[in-house]
N, C-alpha and C positions, 0 to 999 in steps of 0.2 A: 216284711214287705220291706222296711226301710232298711235293715241289716243286709237285705239280700245284695240292696242297691249299691250299698259302700263297700260290698266285697266283690261286685261284679267284676268282669275283666274290664268293661268300659269305663266305667269310674275310677278304676286304679290306673289304667294308662293315663287319662285326662289326668290325673292327678299325681302322675309323674311328669309327663308333659307339663303342666303350669308349675311345677320345682325348678323340673331343670331349665324350663324358659327363661327362668328369673336370670339365669345364671349367662345364657345365650344374649339375654340384654347387654350385659357388661361383658362383651368379646374387644372391645375397643380398647379394655382395660386390662387385658391378658398380659401385655409385654409389663406395664407396671405392676400386679402381682407378681410376675415371677421375678423382678428386680427386689421386690419388698422381701418375698422367700430368701433370696441372696444375701439380701443385708441382714435378716436374720439368720442367716446359716448356724452359727456358732450355740442355739439357741436347742436347734436341733437333738443335741445332746442329752435334753429334759425330758424327749418324750418317751424314752422307755421309763421314767417314773411315771407319768399318766396311762400310759400303757400297763406299766407293772401294778397299778391299782384295779383297775380293770380286770388283768387277768386274775387277778389273787382273788377278787371277787367271782368271777366265773369259776375257779376253781374248788375254792371254798365255802362258797355261800349261796350260788345260782340256783344248786337241785332243791335246796332247802327252801328259799326266796319264792321258786315256782309253786310250790306247795299252798302260797297264801294267794287266795283267788283275787282279793283285792290289790293286791301288786302284781299278780300277774295277767292283769287288764292290759288289753293291746287292741285297738280297733282293726288292726292287721297281721299283726302276728309278726311284722320284722320291719325293718327299715327302709321304707319306700327310696331312699334314695340308692339302695340297690340296685333297684330297676323294678318294673312293675311284676315280672314272674321271679322274686327271687325267693318264693316260697317253691319255684320247683329243683332248688340246690345250683348245682355249679354252673351246667348250661343256660340257668333260667339267669343266672347274673354277670356271665363274661362278657355277651354284646356290651352290656352297659360300660363296662369298666372303662373306657374311654371319656364317656360322658362322666363318671362318677368323680375320675380324678380332675377333669376340666369343673367340675361343679364346685370338690373341694378348693380347686384353686381361688376362687371367688368367694364362695360363701364362708369357707373359714375366715376370711378375711372381715367381713361386713361380721361374723359372729363377733370377732375379736374387737371390732370398731363399736359396735354396739354394746355388747353383753358385758364388758369387763370395765365398765365406767365405773359400776357399785356390785357390792356385794346382792342387793334385791334384783341387780342385773343379771347377775351369774345364775339363780335361782330360776329368775325366769327363762334362761337359756337353755336351763337343765328339764324345764318342766315343758317345754316349746317342742320338746324330741318326743313328746307325746303325740303330738301332732302329725309327727312323722313316721307313726305307727311303731313306736320302741314302746315296749312295756313300761307300764310305769316304776317296777323295782329298777330297770335300768337308766330307765331319766334320773330316778335317786342316786344312782351311784356317778352320774354326771355331776352331782352338786360339787364333791371333794377335785374333780377333775377340774370341774370350771375355776375352783377357787387355785387351783396352782398354775391354770392359765391367769389368771389374774395376778398371782403372784409376780410372774414372770414379765406380765404387762406392765405392773406398776413399777417394775427395777429396772427394765430395760426396752420398755417400749413395745409396742404395737406389732412391729417386724417381727420381733423376737418371738410373742405369745403367737403370731399366727404361723411361724414357720414351724413352732413347737405341736401347734395344734395339728397342722399339715400333716406333718411326720407321723402325729399319732393315728391320724386317721388312715394312712399307709398302711402302717402297722397294724391295725385294726383289720383292714382289708387282705391284708397278705396272710393274717392268721385265719381269716376266713377260708381262703382258697386253701391253706393247709389242710385246714379241718375237712375239707371235700375229700384229699385225701390222705387214704387210709391206709 
C-alpha cells in the first residue's frame, strides 16, 4: 500500500514540483548565478574528469553492481530531477529539460556552497542523492566525484567548483540523450 503511494503518478509529480519549486524561489538570483558560472568558466575544463569517473563506472562496473540487491535499491529507479516521467524514456524527459537546466543553475551552486565545506559534507551530498531516486551504488560513485569538486573548491573557490559541477551535469544530460539515439 505505502509502496504504491510512493510509486503513484500523483506522488511523483508532487515530489518533482517540490524539488523544482525550491529552485523557482531563487529566480531573483539567476543573473548572479550566471555571473558566478562565468567567473568559474576556466574550471569547466575539469568537468571531463568528473564525467570520466562516472562514464568509466558505467562501462566497467555498472552491470556487475546492478546484480547486488542492496546496492541496486532505489525508491524511484531514476533521478527525479530528470522529470516525473523519466522512466518513460526520451519523451518523458524532453519537456522537462529547460526546468532541469534552470534547476542546475541554482541547485549546483547551493550544493557547492553547503556540501564542499568538509569531507563529511561531501559524503552527505552523495548520500542525499538517494532521496532524489538515485540507486545506492550510483550515490556511492558520487563520493569520489564530490571529492574532486571539493578539491577544485578548496583550490580555486566556489565559482570554479560550481562551474565544473554544472558542466559535469550538462555532460550527463547530453549523454543520457545520446543513449536514447541508437
